KEKE-3310 file (N, C-alpha, C; in steps of 0.2 Angstrom, whole numbers, plus 5000, padded with zeros to 4 digits):
npx = (5971:5972:5959:5943:5936:5934:5933:5926:5924:5937:5947:5957:5950:5955:5965:5961:5951:5951:5963:5961:5962:5968:5976:5984:5991:5999:6007:6013:6021:6028:6033:6044:6051:6059:6064:6071:6074:6079:6090:6100:6101:6107:6119:6126:6125:6134:6146:6151:6154:6146:6138:6146:6143:6135:6133:6144:6152:6144:6145:6159:6160:6156:6166:6176:6173:6172:6187:6196:6200:6185:6190:6194:6185:6179:6190:6197:6207:6206:6195:6194:6204:6197:6186:6191:6196:6183:6176:6185:6187:6189:6187:6188:6184:6170:6170:6161:6151:6142:6132:6137:6129:6124:6136:6136:6125:6127:6138:6134:6132:6145:6148:6143:6152:6156:6147:6135:6130:6127:6115:6108:6106:6098:6088:6081:6079:6068:6059:6057:6052:6041:6033:6031:6024:6013:6006:6002:5996:5984:5978:5973:5965:5954:5951:5956:5962:5969:5970:5978:5990:5995:5996:6008:6018:6018:6026:6037:6042:6047:6061:6074:6071:6072:6085:6093:6092:6089:6095:6110:6109:6108:6102:6087:6077:6076:6071:6059:6050:6049:6044:6032:6027:6027:6017:6005:6006:6001:5988:5983:5980:5991:6003:6015:6022:6024:6031:6045:6046:6049:6062:6072:6075:6086:6097:6100:6099:6096:6084:6075:6073:6063:6052:6054:6052:6039:6032:6033:6029:6013:6010:6012:6015:6016:6021:6034:6040:6042:6051:6062:6063:6067:6077:6087:6090:6096:6108:6113:6114:6122:6135:6137:6143:6153:6159:6160:6169:6167:6159:6162:6171:6163:6154:6165:6168:6156:6157:6169:6165:6152:6160:6165:6156:6142:6132:6141:6153:6157:6161:6160:6163:6154:6142:6133:6124:6117:6109:6094:6088:6087:6096:6109:6103:6105:6117:6120:6113:6115:6121:6115:6124:6127:6124:6113:6108:6106:6098:6087:6084:6084:6074:6064:6063:6063:6049:6041:6044:6039:6026:6024:6025:6015:6003:6005:6003:5990:5985:5981:5964:5960:5954:5957:5959:5967:5977:5984:5985:5996:6006:6009:6013:6023:6036:6037:6043:6053:6061:6066:6068:6082:6098:6107:6100:6101:6098:6091:6086:6074:6064:6055:6046:6037:6029:6024:6017:6006:6000:5994:5987:5977:5968:5967:5957:5945:5938:5946:5948:5942:5953:5963:5965:5968:5980:5990:5989:5994:6009:6013:6014:6024:6034:6037:6041:6051:6059:6067:6078:6084:6093:6105:6101:6103:6116:6120:6114:6114:6102:6091:6079:6068:6068:6060:6051:6045:6043:6033:6023:6023:6017:6004:5999:6000:5989:5980:5979:5975:5962:5956:5960:5951:5937:5937:5935:5925:5915:5914:5910:5898:5892)
npy = (5643:5638:5641:5635:5645:5655:5670:5684:5696:5697:5697:5708:5718:5720:5712:5702:5686:5676:5666:5648:5633:5623:5631:5638:5627:5623:5635:5638:5621:5624:5636:5632:5622:5628:5638:5634:5618:5616:5626:5620:5608:5608:5615:5609:5596:5600:5602:5591:5585:5583:5596:5608:5602:5602:5588:5583:5583:5574:5562:5561:5559:5546:5541:5543:5533:5521:5520:5523:5525:5526:5536:5547:5551:5566:5572:5586:5591:5579:5577:5590:5584:5573:5577:5584:5578:5568:5579:5591:5608:5627:5633:5633:5618:5618:5614:5597:5596:5583:5572:5555:5544:5549:5549:5537:5532:5536:5527:5517:5522:5526:5514:5517:5528:5546:5554:5543:5541:5555:5559:5548:5551:5566:5562:5552:5564:5573:5563:5561:5572:5576:5565:5571:5580:5575:5570:5582:5588:5580:5578:5593:5596:5596:5581:5585:5584:5594:5604:5598:5596:5608:5613:5604:5610:5623:5622:5615:5622:5633:5640:5639:5625:5617:5622:5623:5611:5600:5599:5604:5592:5590:5587:5591:5587:5576:5579:5585:5576:5569:5577:5579:5568:5563:5573:5567:5555:5559:5565:5555:5549:5541:5545:5539:5534:5546:5554:5544:5544:5557:5559:5556:5567:5573:5571:5587:5593:5605:5609:5604:5614:5621:5610:5600:5605:5611:5599:5594:5605:5603:5594:5581:5566:5555:5555:5561:5551:5541:5548:5548:5536:5532:5542:5535:5521:5526:5532:5518:5509:5514:5518:5503:5501:5510:5514:5522:5531:5539:5548:5557:5564:5569:5577:5588:5592:5600:5609:5617:5621:5627:5641:5647:5651:5663:5662:5662:5671:5687:5687:5676:5658:5657:5659:5671:5677:5668:5662:5662:5663:5673:5675:5677:5685:5697:5697:5701:5712:5730:5739:5727:5721:5728:5736:5742:5735:5722:5722:5725:5715:5705:5708:5706:5691:5687:5692:5686:5671:5672:5672:5659:5652:5653:5653:5640:5634:5634:5625:5611:5616:5618:5615:5604:5612:5623:5617:5612:5622:5628:5620:5624:5637:5635:5628:5640:5647:5643:5642:5655:5657:5656:5648:5643:5642:5638:5641:5632:5622:5629:5623:5619:5627:5626:5617:5623:5635:5626:5618:5633:5638:5627:5629:5643:5645:5639:5648:5659:5679:5689:5698:5693:5682:5688:5694:5684:5677:5685:5686:5673:5672:5682:5675:5665:5671:5679:5671:5668:5676:5681:5676:5683:5699:5698:5696:5708:5720:5715:5714:5700:5695:5683:5682:5692:5691:5680:5683:5690:5680:5671:5680:5683:5670:5671:5678:5671:5660:5669:5673:5660:5654:5664:5661:5650:5651:5659:5650:5641:5648:5654:5638)
npz = (4233:4220:4211:4200:4197:4187:4185:4177:4183:4191:4185:4175:4162:4149:4146:4141:4138:4154:4158:4157:4167:4160:4151:4159:4165:4156:4150:4163:4165:4153:4153:4164:4157:4147:4152:4162:4162:4149:4145:4156:4153:4140:4143:4152:4144:4134:4139:4142:4155:4174:4184:4195:4209:4226:4228:4225:4237:4246:4238:4239:4255:4255:4249:4255:4267:4260:4257:4267:4285:4296:4305:4299:4293:4297:4292:4286:4276:4271:4266:4256:4248:4242:4237:4225:4219:4214:4208:4202:4203:4203:4213:4231:4242:4255:4273:4277:4287:4289:4297:4302:4296:4286:4276:4279:4269:4260:4255:4246:4232:4229:4221:4207:4194:4198:4187:4185:4196:4201:4192:4195:4207:4207:4200:4211:4220:4211:4212:4226:4229:4223:4228:4241:4237:4233:4246:4254:4243:4241:4253:4254:4243:4230:4221:4206:4192:4182:4192:4201:4192:4190:4203:4205:4194:4197:4210:4206:4199:4208:4211:4220:4222:4211:4205:4216:4224:4216:4204:4210:4220:4232:4249:4252:4247:4255:4268:4265:4259:4272:4281:4276:4273:4287:4293:4285:4292:4307:4303:4302:4314:4318:4327:4332:4320:4313:4322:4320:4305:4306:4310:4300:4297:4303:4296:4296:4308:4312:4307:4313:4324:4328:4327:4334:4349:4348:4345:4358:4367:4362:4367:4359:4361:4357:4345:4347:4356:4344:4337:4345:4345:4331:4332:4341:4332:4322:4327:4334:4321:4315:4322:4326:4313:4310:4320:4341:4341:4330:4334:4343:4335:4325:4333:4337:4324:4322:4330:4326:4315:4316:4325:4314:4305:4304:4315:4326:4324:4319:4307:4291:4285:4276:4259:4261:4254:4251:4261:4270:4283:4296:4304:4296:4288:4295:4296:4284:4279:4278:4290:4299:4308:4318:4335:4337:4325:4330:4341:4336:4327:4337:4346:4337:4333:4345:4348:4339:4342:4356:4349:4343:4352:4361:4352:4349:4364:4363:4356:4358:4362:4352:4333:4321:4308:4313:4318:4307:4302:4309:4311:4297:4300:4309:4301:4294:4302:4305:4296:4297:4311:4316:4312:4302:4288:4273:4255:4248:4257:4258:4252:4260:4264:4254:4256:4268:4262:4252:4263:4272:4259:4260:4272:4274:4264:4270:4279:4279:4280:4266:4264:4270:4264:4251:4252:4256:4242:4238:4245:4242:4228:4225:4233:4223:4212:4215:4220:4210:4206:4220:4225:4216:4219:4233:4233:4226:4234:4246:4254:4256:4249:4250:4265:4270:4264:4266:4281:4279:4277:4287:4296:4291:4293:4307:4310:4305:4311:4325:4322:4319:4333:4340:4332:4339:4352:4356:4350:4361:4371:4370:4369)
capx = (5978:5971:5953:5944:5932:5938:5928:5930:5925:5943:5953:5960:5945:5962:5971:5956:5948:5956:5966:5958:5965:5973:5980:5990:5996:6004:6011:6018:6026:6033:6040:6051:6054:6061:6069:6078:6077:6084:6096:6102:6102:6113:6126:6130:6127:6139:6153:6153:6156:6142:6139:6149:6135:6134:6133:6151:6154:6140:6150:6166:6159:6155:6172:6181:6172:6178:6195:6199:6197:6179:6191:6196:6177:6180:6198:6193:6210:6205:6188:6195:6206:6194:6180:6193:6197:6178:6173:6191:6183:6194:6184:6190:6177:6171:6169:6157:6151:6135:6131:6141:6125:6125:6142:6134:6120:6131:6143:6132:6133:6151:6148:6143:6154:6152:6143:6131:6128:6124:6112:6102:6100:6094:6081:6078:6076:6064:6053:6055:6048:6034:6031:6030:6018:6006:6004:6000:5989:5979:5976:5968:5964:5948:5955:5955:5968:5972:5970:5985:5993:5995:6000:6013:6020:6021:6030:6043:6044:6051:6068:6078:6070:6074:6090:6097:6092:6090:6101:6115:6110:6108:6100:6083:6070:6073:6067:6055:6046:6050:6039:6025:6025:6025:6010:6000:6005:5996:5983:5978:5982:5997:6009:6022:6025:6024:6039:6046:6048:6053:6069:6074:6075:6092:6104:6101:6097:6090:6077:6070:6073:6057:6047:6054:6047:6032:6030:6033:6024:6008:6010:6012:6020:6017:6026:6041:6041:6044:6056:6067:6065:6069:6085:6091:6091:6099:6114:6116:6116:6129:6140:6138:6146:6157:6161:6157:6173:6166:6153:6166:6172:6158:6152:6170:6167:6150:6158:6172:6159:6150:6164:6167:6149:6139:6129:6146:6156:6155:6165:6159:6164:6146:6140:6126:6119:6112:6105:6088:6088:6085:6105:6112:6102:6107:6126:6122:6111:6121:6120:6113:6127:6127:6122:6106:6104:6106:6092:6080:6083:6082:6067:6057:6063:6061:6041:6040:6045:6033:6021:6023:6025:6007:5999:6006:6000:5982:5983:5974:5957:5956:5951:5962:5961:5970:5984:5988:5989:6000:6012:6012:6017:6031:6038:6040:6047:6058:6066:6068:6073:6085:6106:6109:6096:6103:6090:6089:6082:6068:6058:6051:6039:6031:6024:6018:6011:6002:5995:5990:5983:5970:5968:5963:5952:5939:5939:5948:5941:5945:5959:5970:5965:5973:5988:5992:5990:6001:6013:6016:6015:6029:6039:6036:6043:6057:6064:6074:6083:6083:6100:6109:6100:6104:6122:6122:6111:6114:6094:6088:6068:6065:6068:6056:6043:6043:6041:6026:6019:6023:6013:5999:5996:5999:5983:5976:5980:5972:5954:5954:5956:5945:5933:5936:5933:5917:5909:5915:5906:5891:5889)
capy = (5644:5638:5639:5633:5647:5661:5677:5690:5701:5700:5695:5715:5715:5723:5704:5696:5681:5674:5659:5642:5629:5620:5637:5638:5623:5624:5638:5636:5619:5626:5641:5625:5617:5633:5643:5629:5610:5615:5627:5618:5601:5609:5616:5602:5592:5603:5605:5584:5585:5585:5603:5608:5602:5599:5580:5579:5581:5567:5556:5561:5555:5539:5535:5541:5526:5515:5518:5525:5524:5533:5542:5551:5556:5574:5576:5592:5591:5572:5579:5593:5581:5569:5581:5587:5570:5566:5584:5596:5614:5630:5636:5626:5615:5617:5609:5593:5591:5581:5566:5551:5542:5553:5544:5529:5533:5537:5523:5511:5526:5526:5509:5519:5533:5549:5556:5542:5543:5561:5559:5544:5557:5571:5558:5551:5570:5574:5561:5562:5579:5573:5563:5574:5586:5572:5570:5587:5589:5577:5582:5598:5600:5589:5578:5588:5582:5599:5609:5595:5595:5616:5615:5601:5612:5629:5620:5611:5629:5635:5641:5633:5617:5613:5623:5622:5608:5593:5600:5603:5587:5592:5585:5594:5582:5570:5582:5589:5571:5567:5580:5580:5559:5564:5575:5563:5551:5563:5566:5549:5545:5538:5547:5536:5534:5553:5553:5541:5547:5565:5556:5557:5573:5574:5575:5592:5595:5614:5608:5602:5619:5621:5604:5595:5609:5610:5591:5596:5611:5604:5586:5574:5562:5548:5560:5563:5542:5538:5552:5545:5528:5535:5544:5528:5517:5528:5531:5511:5508:5522:5516:5497:5502:5516:5510:5525:5536:5544:5552:5563:5570:5574:5585:5593:5595:5604:5617:5620:5625:5635:5644:5649:5654:5668:5661:5664:5677:5692:5684:5669:5656:5656:5663:5675:5680:5662:5658:5663:5663:5680:5678:5679:5690:5703:5698:5701:5719:5734:5740:5723:5718:5734:5735:5744:5732:5716:5725:5726:5708:5700:5708:5705:5686:5684:5690:5678:5666:5671:5671:5653:5647:5656:5649:5630:5631:5634:5618:5606:5617:5620:5609:5600:5617:5626:5613:5610:5631:5629:5616:5629:5643:5633:5626:5644:5654:5637:5645:5661:5659:5649:5650:5639:5639:5639:5643:5624:5621:5635:5620:5618:5635:5625:5614:5629:5638:5621:5619:5639:5637:5623:5631:5648:5645:5640:5652:5667:5686:5691:5703:5688:5677:5692:5694:5677:5678:5692:5685:5668:5672:5686:5670:5658:5675:5682:5664:5664:5681:5683:5676:5689:5701:5698:5698:5715:5723:5714:5710:5694:5696:5678:5683:5697:5687:5674:5685:5692:5675:5668:5684:5679:5663:5671:5682:5666:5655:5671:5673:5650:5654:5668:5658:5643:5655:5660:5645:5636:5653:5650:5632)
capz = (4232:4215:4210:4195:4194:4185:4185:4174:4189:4194:4179:4171:4153:4145:4145:4137:4143:4159:4157:4159:4171:4154:4149:4166:4165:4148:4152:4169:4162:4147:4156:4167:4152:4141:4155:4166:4161:4141:4146:4161:4149:4134:4145:4154:4140:4126:4144:4143:4162:4179:4183:4201:4214:4230:4229:4225:4245:4249:4236:4242:4261:4255:4246:4263:4270:4258:4257:4273:4290:4300:4311:4293:4292:4296:4291:4280:4271:4267:4261:4249:4242:4238:4231:4219:4213:4212:4203:4201:4200:4206:4221:4237:4244:4259:4275:4275:4294:4290:4303:4300:4294:4280:4274:4277:4267:4251:4254:4240:4230:4226:4217:4200:4192:4198:4183:4186:4204:4201:4188:4198:4212:4202:4199:4215:4223:4209:4215:4232:4231:4219:4234:4246:4237:4233:4252:4254:4241:4243:4261:4257:4235:4229:4217:4199:4187:4179:4197:4204:4187:4190:4208:4204:4191:4202:4215:4204:4197:4216:4210:4227:4220:4205:4203:4223:4227:4212:4200:4214:4223:4238:4253:4255:4246:4260:4272:4262:4260:4278:4285:4269:4277:4295:4293:4282:4298:4310:4300:4300:4320:4318:4332:4334:4314:4311:4323:4317:4298:4306:4313:4296:4296:4309:4293:4296:4315:4312:4304:4319:4329:4331:4327:4341:4354:4343:4347:4366:4370:4360:4372:4356:4363:4354:4339:4351:4356:4337:4335:4349:4342:4324:4333:4341:4327:4317:4330:4334:4315:4311:4328:4322:4304:4309:4328:4342:4341:4325:4336:4345:4329:4322:4337:4337:4317:4321:4334:4322:4307:4318:4325:4307:4303:4304:4320:4331:4322:4314:4299:4290:4278:4270:4257:4266:4250:4248:4266:4272:4290:4300:4307:4291:4285:4298:4294:4277:4275:4280:4298:4303:4314:4323:4342:4335:4322:4332:4345:4331:4326:4340:4348:4330:4336:4351:4348:4334:4345:4357:4347:4341:4359:4362:4348:4351:4369:4363:4351:4361:4363:4343:4329:4317:4303:4318:4318:4302:4300:4316:4308:4295:4304:4313:4296:4290:4307:4306:4290:4298:4319:4313:4313:4295:4281:4264:4249:4245:4261:4259:4249:4265:4264:4247:4262:4272:4257:4252:4270:4270:4254:4261:4277:4272:4259:4270:4284:4282:4279:4259:4264:4272:4258:4247:4255:4257:4238:4234:4246:4237:4220:4224:4233:4218:4206:4218:4220:4205:4207:4226:4227:4213:4221:4238:4232:4226:4238:4253:4254:4253:4249:4252:4270:4270:4259:4273:4286:4278:4275:4294:4299:4289:4297:4313:4309:4302:4319:4329:4320:4322:4341:4342:4332:4344:4362:4355:4350:4367:4376:4365:4372)
cpx = (5976:5962:5950:5936:5935:5933:5930:5929:5931:5948:5950:5955:5952:5966:5966:5952:5951:5955:5961:5964:5971:5978:5985:5993:6001:6007:6015:6024:6029:6037:6046:6054:6059:6065:6074:6080:6080:6088:6101:6104:6109:6119:6129:6134:6134:6148:6155:6156:6149:6143:6144:6142:6139:6136:6141:6152:6149:6144:6156:6165:6159:6160:6178:6179:6174:6184:6199:6196:6191:6182:6194:6190:6177:6186:6196:6199:6209:6200:6189:6198:6202:6189:6183:6194:6191:6176:6179:6185:6189:6192:6186:6181:6176:6171:6161:6155:6144:6136:6134:6136:6123:6130:6139:6130:6122:6135:6141:6134:6140:6153:6148:6147:6151:6146:6136:6126:6124:6117:6105:6099:6098:6088:6078:6075:6069:6058:6052:6051:6040:6028:6026:6024:6013:6003:6001:5994:5984:5976:5970:5965:5960:5952:5953:5961:5970:5973:5978:5989:5997:5999:6006:6019:6022:6027:6036:6045:6050:6059:6072:6075:6074:6082:6096:6097:6092:6095:6109:6114:6111:6103:6091:6076:6069:6069:6061:6048:6045:6045:6032:6022:6023:6019:6004:6000:5999:5991:5978:5977:5984:6004:6014:6024:6028:6031:6045:6050:6052:6062:6075:6078:6083:6099:6106:6097:6093:6086:6072:6071:6067:6052:6047:6050:6040:6028:6028:6027:6015:6006:6010:6018:6022:6024:6033:6045:6046:6049:6062:6069:6069:6078:6089:6094:6097:6107:6117:6118:6121:6136:6141:6143:6153:6162:6159:6161:6171:6160:6156:6167:6168:6153:6158:6170:6161:6153:6162:6168:6156:6153:6166:6160:6146:6135:6132:6149:6154:6158:6161:6161:6160:6146:6134:6120:6113:6108:6100:6085:6088:6094:6108:6108:6103:6113:6126:6120:6117:6116:6116:6116:6129:6124:6114:6103:6105:6101:6086:6080:6080:6075:6060:6060:6061:6050:6038:6041:6041:6028:6017:6022:6015:6002:6000:6002:5992:5980:5978:5967:5955:5956:5959:5964:5967:5977:5986:5990:5995:6006:6015:6015:6022:6036:6041:6045:6054:6064:6069:6073:6077:6094:6110:6104:6098:6097:6091:6084:6075:6063:6054:6043:6035:6027:6019:6015:6005:5997:5992:5986:5975:5966:5961:5957:5946:5936:5941:5943:5948:5950:5966:5971:5971:5980:5992:5992:5995:6007:6017:6017:6023:6036:6040:6042:6051:6062:6071:6078:6086:6091:6106:6107:6103:6112:6125:6117:6110:6108:6091:6083:6066:6064:6060:6049:6041:6040:6032:6022:6017:6018:6005:5996:5996:5991:5977:5974:5975:5966:5953:5954:5951:5939:5930:5931:5927:5911:5910:5911:5901:5889:5887)
cpy = (5644:5637:5639:5639:5655:5668:5681:5696:5702:5697:5704:5711:5716:5717:5699:5692:5679:5665:5653:5637:5624:5625:5638:5635:5621:5630:5638:5630:5621:5631:5636:5624:5623:5638:5640:5621:5612:5618:5624:5612:5603:5612:5611:5596:5594:5603:5594:5581:5587:5594:5603:5610:5600:5591:5579:5579:5576:5561:5555:5555:5547:5535:5539:5534:5520:5514:5523:5523:5527:5537:5547:5555:5562:5576:5583:5593:5584:5574:5583:5589:5576:5572:5583:5580:5568:5573:5590:5602:5618:5632:5630:5625:5617:5612:5604:5590:5588:5575:5561:5545:5545:5551:5539:5527:5533:5533:5521:5516:5527:5519:5514:5524:5540:5554:5551:5541:5549:5560:5554:5549:5563:5567:5557:5559:5572:5570:5560:5568:5580:5569:5565:5578:5582:5572:5574:5589:5587:5578:5588:5601:5595:5587:5579:5589:5587:5605:5605:5596:5604:5617:5610:5606:5619:5627:5618:5619:5636:5635:5636:5624:5614:5616:5622:5616:5601:5595:5599:5597:5586:5587:5585:5592:5578:5572:5584:5581:5568:5568:5580:5572:5559:5567:5573:5560:5552:5563:5560:5544:5542:5543:5546:5536:5540:5555:5549:5541:5555:5564:5556:5563:5576:5573:5580:5596:5602:5615:5607:5605:5620:5617:5603:5598:5611:5605:5592:5597:5608:5593:5580:5569:5555:5550:5559:5556:5540:5541:5549:5538:5528:5536:5538:5525:5520:5530:5523:5508:5509:5518:5508:5497:5504:5517:5520:5529:5543:5550:5559:5568:5574:5580:5590:5596:5600:5609:5620:5624:5630:5640:5649:5652:5659:5668:5664:5671:5682:5692:5678:5666:5656:5661:5665:5676:5673:5657:5664:5667:5671:5680:5679:5685:5698:5703:5701:5710:5724:5736:5734:5720:5722:5735:5738:5737:5725:5716:5722:5719:5703:5703:5705:5695:5682:5685:5687:5673:5666:5668:5665:5651:5647:5651:5640:5628:5629:5628:5613:5609:5619:5615:5608:5609:5622:5621:5612:5619:5633:5626:5621:5636:5640:5632:5634:5647:5647:5639:5652:5663:5654:5654:5648:5637:5640:5638:5636:5621:5624:5632:5620:5623:5631:5621:5617:5633:5631:5621:5624:5638:5633:5622:5636:5651:5642:5643:5659:5673:5685:5695:5699:5685:5682:5693:5690:5676:5680:5688:5677:5667:5677:5680:5667:5663:5675:5675:5664:5669:5683:5682:5683:5697:5703:5701:5705:5723:5721:5712:5705:5695:5690:5678:5686:5693:5683:5676:5686:5685:5672:5675:5683:5675:5665:5674:5675:5662:5661:5672:5662:5652:5657:5664:5651:5644:5655:5656:5642:5642:5655:5644:5631)
cpz = (4223:4214:4202:4192:4192:4182:4181:4178:4190:4190:4175:4164:4148:4141:4140:4139:4148:4157:4161:4161:4165:4152:4153:4164:4159:4149:4158:4166:4158:4150:4161:4161:4148:4146:4161:4163:4153:4143:4150:4156:4143:4138:4147:4149:4135:4133:4143:4151:4168:4181:4192:4206:4220:4231:4228:4233:4246:4246:4240:4251:4263:4252:4251:4268:4268:4258:4262:4279:4294:4304:4305:4290:4290:4295:4286:4278:4267:4262:4254:4246:4237:4234:4224:4215:4209:4207:4203:4198:4204:4212:4225:4238:4252:4265:4276:4284:4294:4294:4300:4295:4285:4274:4272:4271:4259:4249:4246:4233:4224:4221:4210:4201:4194:4194:4184:4193:4207:4199:4193:4205:4210:4202:4207:4219:4219:4211:4222:4233:4228:4225:4238:4245:4235:4240:4253:4251:4241:4250:4259:4248:4237:4223:4208:4196:4185:4187:4200:4202:4187:4197:4208:4202:4195:4208:4213:4198:4202:4214:4215:4225:4215:4202:4210:4226:4221:4208:4204:4219:4230:4242:4254:4254:4251:4266:4271:4263:4266:4281:4283:4273:4284:4296:4291:4288:4304:4310:4301:4308:4321:4321:4330:4326:4314:4315:4320:4311:4300:4310:4306:4296:4301:4303:4293:4301:4315:4310:4309:4326:4332:4330:4332:4347:4353:4347:4357:4369:4368:4362:4364:4359:4360:4349:4344:4353:4350:4337:4339:4346:4336:4328:4335:4336:4323:4321:4332:4326:4312:4316:4326:4317:4305:4317:4335:4343:4337:4327:4336:4342:4326:4324:4336:4329:4316:4324:4329:4316:4311:4321:4320:4303:4305:4311:4328:4330:4320:4306:4298:4284:4274:4265:4261:4261:4248:4254:4267:4278:4295:4302:4301:4285:4289:4298:4288:4276:4281:4287:4301:4308:4320:4329:4342:4331:4324:4337:4342:4331:4329:4345:4343:4332:4339:4352:4344:4336:4351:4357:4345:4348:4362:4358:4347:4356:4369:4358:4352:4360:4356:4340:4324:4309:4307:4317:4312:4298:4305:4314:4301:4295:4307:4308:4293:4294:4308:4302:4294:4307:4316:4314:4303:4293:4275:4261:4250:4254:4262:4254:4255:4266:4256:4252:4265:4268:4254:4259:4271:4267:4259:4267:4277:4269:4263:4278:4285:4278:4272:4259:4268:4268:4252:4247:4255:4248:4235:4236:4243:4231:4221:4228:4228:4213:4209:4220:4216:4202:4214:4228:4223:4217:4230:4237:4229:4229:4246:4257:4252:4253:4250:4260:4273:4268:4264:4279:4286:4277:4283:4296:4299:4293:4303:4312:4308:4311:4326:4329:4322:4329:4343:4339:4338:4350:4361:4353:4357:4371:4375:4368:4376)
residu = (MET:ILE:THR:ALA:ASP:HIS:SER:HIS:GLY:SER:TRP:PRO:THR:PHE:LEU:GLY:HIS:PRO:PRO:SER:LEU:LYS:ASP:LEU:ASN:PHE:MET:VAL:TRP:GLY:LEU:LEU:LEU:VAL:CYS:PHE:VAL:LEU:PRO:PHE:SER:ILE:VAL:VAL:PHE:SER:SER:HIS:ARG:PRO:PRO:ASP:ALA:ASP:PHE:ALA:GLY:PHE:TYR:SER:LEU:GLY:ARG:ILE:LEU:ASN:GLU:HIS:SER:PRO:HIS:ASP:LEU:TYR:ASN:TYR:ASN:LEU:GLN:LYS:GLN:ILE:CYS:GLN:GLU:VAL:GLN:PRO:ARG:LYS:ALA:GLU:TYR:GLY:PRO:LEU:PRO:TYR:PRO:PRO:PHE:VAL:ALA:LEU:PHE:PHE:ARG:PRO:PHE:THR:ILE:LEU:PRO:TYR:TRP:GLY:ALA:TYR:THR:PHE:TRP:VAL:ALA:VAL:SER:LEU:VAL:LEU:TYR:GLY:ILE:GLY:LEU:HIS:PHE:VAL:ILE:ALA:CYS:PHE:PHE:PRO:GLN:LYS:PRO:LEU:ALA:TRP:SER:LEU:LEU:PHE:ALA:LEU:ALA:TYR:CYS:TYR:PHE:PRO:PHE:ILE:ALA:ASN:THR:ALA:ALA:ASN:GLY:GLN:LEU:ALA:ALA:VAL:GLY:PHE:CYS:ALA:ILE:ALA:LEU:ALA:LEU:ARG:GLU:GLU:ASN:GLU:GLY:HIS:GLY:LEU:ARG:SER:GLY:LEU:VAL:LEU:SER:LEU:CYS:LEU:TYR:LYS:PRO:THR:ILE:LEU:VAL:LEU:ILE:VAL:PRO:MET:LEU:LEU:ILE:THR:ARG:ARG:PHE:LYS:ALA:LEU:ALA:GLY:PHE:ALA:LEU:GLY:THR:LEU:ALA:LEU:VAL:LEU:VAL:THR:THR:ALA:PHE:GLU:GLY:PHE:ALA:VAL:TRP:PRO:GLU:PHE:LEU:GLN:ALA:ILE:GLY:SER:PHE:GLY:ASN:SER:SER:VAL:GLY:VAL:SER:ARG:THR:SER:ILE:LEU:PRO:LEU:ALA:LYS:TYR:VAL:ASP:LEU:THR:SER:PHE:SER:ALA:ASN:VAL:ARG:GLY:GLY:ARG:SER:PRO:LEU:GLY:ILE:ALA:VAL:PHE:LEU:CYS:CYS:ALA:LEU:PHE:ALA:LEU:ALA:ALA:LEU:ILE:ARG:PHE:TRP:ALA:LYS:SER:ARG:ALA:CYS:GLY:SER:THR:TYR:ARG:THR:LEU:LEU:TRP:ALA:ALA:THR:LEU:THR:TRP:THR:LEU:LEU:LEU:ASN:VAL:TYR:VAL:PRO:VAL:TYR:ASP:SER:ILE:LEU:VAL:VAL:LEU:SER:VAL:LEU:MET:THR:ALA:GLY:THR:LEU:ARG:GLU:PHE:ALA:ARG:PRO:ALA:LEU:ARG:ARG:TRP:PHE:ALA:VAL:THR:TRP:ILE:LEU:ILE:LEU:ILE:CYS:SER:TRP:PHE:SER:VAL:PRO:LEU:SER:ARG:SER:THR:GLY:ILE:GLN:CYS:MET:THR:VAL:LEU:PHE:ALA:SER:LEU:GLY:ILE:VAL:GLN:PHE:MET:GLY:LEU:GLY:HIS:LEU:ALA:ALA:GLN:ASN:LYS:ALA:SER:LEU:ASP:THR:ALA)
# end
């Protein structure tokens, strides 16, 4: 992904000397400061109020538990009322079908005024994202301070994190850090701990739609046991505080939300331009919900899923590089083969890109590495305007680019599997 070798042969001569890592660091961190941090800070402080952020919903869930019965947690009218009290805005707040332990987690935040709680959560998100980045970068890249700094800068420049996750007060940094820590624990041979950490992703079960089947098919039984223990702990603690009755109400809220979302019906309450999964893509693009469009998308999804299952089944016979790339491919296709992936959850692609970069540089053919390099650069650049483009054209370019990344990963896995088979045949 990044190399210290800046060869003049690969750099256009009319642009002068190739930039050093120090120059690149200055440019990327500077762009982040000038293009987002300063404008965002000026707008917020000049308006003397926090931005209209999704964090208002989480703060409101905590307030409902403080001021009302747990049975009222999924009362949509009450949710809207509390959200308007917390952060008034003209647009109507949508339903909050998050698991009850999310409300329990944010209950202490209501001790602070909303502005203070929002600022604190933004700081927590920045730290969690940084911790997750450190776990992955330390595994796959040499300890060169300038190279690490540049990787951090590029990761923080991914617009769905800095704007849609951190500034928006969303929870995606929790899943990002949890998966990064689970990967580290697995690499160190701590399968039970890996699965235990993965259970933290249950705040958004759709994140696990491919990860749990992967653990099962690849026979990571210790990780599955850890995941089951973590799930049980979350259920027991939540039930102890909120009572058992909150769970049927949560399931009813999930069902109601699903019936009004794109995954179930032709119309949706969701702003589809802000979603990157194939289901939302097919609903947003012209002709995507026609019989032919549905057939095409279904065939593509089934083909990708079949390929993924096939690669999962081969993992035990292959080495650690294969398993790392398999994790990366699973994360990429989790964002695509899904029914509900908002753009802020797409920060998981940063983990996928870093893991892919750490593996492809060891074995892949130059053409595959170039394809990967072009893809991740386009993902980074397009992340800054993909939502406005999707609103105007109906095409979410991030979905297309994620599919390109997934294909690169499939080709890399095929190459590694063939290498492993050849080595076994000659042994």
